[in-house]
C-alpha positions in Angstrom: 0.0 0.0 0.0 2.9 2.4 0.8 4.3 1.6 -2.6 1.1 2.8 -4.4 1.0 6.0 -2.4 4.7 6.7 -3.3 4.0 6.1 -7.0 1.0 8.3 -7.0 2.8 11.2 -5.4 4.9 12.2 -8.4 1.8 12.1 -10.6 -0.1 14.3 -8.2 2.8 16.8 -8.2 2.9 16.8 -11.9 -0.8 17.4 -12.2 -0.7 20.3 -9.7 2.3 21.8 -11.5 1.4 25.0 -13.4 4.0 24.4 -16.0 2.6 25.2 -19.5 -0.6 26.7 -18.1 0.2 30.2 -19.1 0.0 29.4 -22.8 -3.3 27.6 -22.5 -4.8 30.5 -20.4 -3.5 33.1 -22.9 -5.0 31.3 -25.8 -8.3 30.7 -24.0 -8.5 34.4 -23.0 -7.6 35.6 -26.4 -10.3 33.5 -28.1 -12.9 34.6 -25.5 -12.0 38.3 -25.8 -10.7 38.8 -29.3 -13.3 37.1 -31.4 -16.2 39.1 -30.0 -14.1 42.3 -30.2 -13.3 41.6 -33.9 -17.0 41.0 -34.5 -17.9 44.2 -32.8 -15.4 46.1 -35.0 -16.8 44.6 -38.2 -20.4 45.4 -37.1 -19.4 49.0 -36.2 -17.7 49.4 -39.5 -20.8 48.2 -41.4 -22.9 50.7 -39.4 -20.5 53.6 -40.1 -20.5 52.7 -43.8 -24.3 52.7 -43.9 -24.3 56.0 -42.0 -22.0 57.6 -44.5 -24.2 56.3 -47.4 -27.4 57.5 -45.8 -26.1 60.9 -45.1 -24.5 61.4 -48.5 -27.6 60.2 -50.3 -29.9 62.4 -48.2 -27.8 65.6 -48.8 -27.3 65.0 -52.5 -30.9 64.0 -53.1 -32.2 67.2 -51.4 -29.8 69.4 -53.4 -30.7 67.7 -56.6 -34.5 68.0 -56.1 -34.2 71.7 -55.2 -32.1 72.3 -58.3 -34.4 70.7 -60.9 -37.5 72.4 -62.2 -38.8 69.3 -63.9 -40.0 66.6 -61.5 -39.1 63.8 -63.9 -35.5 65.1 -64.3 -35.3 65.3 -60.5 -36.5 61.7 -60.2 -33.9 60.5 -62.7 -31.2 62.4 -60.8 -32.3 60.8 -57.5 -32.2 57.3 -59.2 -28.6 58.0 -60.2 -27.7 59.2 -56.7 -29.1 56.0 -55.2 -27.3 53.9 -57.7 -24.0 55.7 -57.1 -24.4 55.4 -53.3 -25.2 51.6 -53.7 -22.0 51.1 -55.8 -19.7 53.4 -53.8 -20.7 52.1 -50.3 -21.9 48.6 -51.1 -25.1 49.0 -49.2 -28.6 47.6 -49.8 -30.2 50.8 -51.0 -33.2 51.2 -53.3 -35.1 54.1 -54.6 -38.0 53.2 -52.2 -35.7 53.8 -49.2 -35.5 57.5 -50.1 -38.5 59.6 -49.2 -38.9 63.3 -50.1 -41.3 65.7 -48.5 -41.9 69.2 -49.9 -43.7 72.0 -48.1 -45.3 73.2 -51.4 -46.6 71.3 -54.5 -43.5 72.3 -56.5 -40.3 71.3 -54.7 -38.2 73.9 -56.6 -40.4 76.9 -55.8 -38.7 79.7 -53.8 -39.2 79.3 -50.0 -40.1 75.7 -50.2 -38.6 73.4 -47.5 -37.5 70.1 -49.0 -36.8 67.2 -46.5 -35.2 64.0 -47.6 -35.1 60.9 -45.4 -33.0 57.8 -46.3 -33.3 54.5 -44.4 -30.7 51.7 -45.0 -31.0 48.2 -43.4 -27.7 46.9 -42.1 -27.6 43.1 -41.5 -25.4 41.8 -38.7 -22.2 40.5 -40.5 -21.7 36.8 -40.7 -25.0 35.6 -39.3 -26.4 34.9 -42.8 -23.6 32.4 -43.5 -24.5 30.6 -40.3 -28.2 30.4 -41.2 -29.2 32.7 -38.4 -31.5 35.7 -38.9 -29.8 38.6 -37.2 -32.5 41.1 -38.1 -31.1 44.2 -39.7 -30.5 47.4 -37.9 -31.9 50.4 -39.7 -29.6 53.4 -40.2 -31.4 56.6 -41.2 -30.4 60.1 -42.2 -32.5 63.2 -42.8 -31.6 66.4 -44.6 -33.7 69.6 -45.0 -33.1 72.5 -47.3 -35.0 75.7 -48.0 -35.0 76.8 -51.6 -33.5 80.3 -51.9 -36.2 83.1 -51.7 -34.3 85.1 -54.3 -34.2 82.3 -56.8 -36.0 83.0 -60.1 -39.3 81.2 -60.1 -39.5 79.5 -63.5 -42.8 77.6 -62.8 
């Protein structure tokens, strides 16, 4: 019986030894902390990208609408702005995501306030590949502009 206790003692000391534990702890901590941090950085980058796209689209659309006398020409310009934002920023942006509100029937009339609102859905990165539905977060931007009172009214 004493022999079994003596043989077990070195094994017990080896099991209690912390030799090599630092590497395992470091790797475990790195995985637990760095993977969520990297995911957070990717998600924040996607949100910032959509924010830039929404703001840019809202500003350019408002300026374009106030500058065009013909509503059809203004609508074509807005379609080009939406296409450009979609290509430049790589976001899911459609013409339906852009809404324009004018304080008078003609958006280009002097003194009219034109307000444009853009909403872009931002899916959570990587969840689609896993088959999970991480409902998109909607980023929106709004821009208002008053048509110059001293502008020549051509309507």
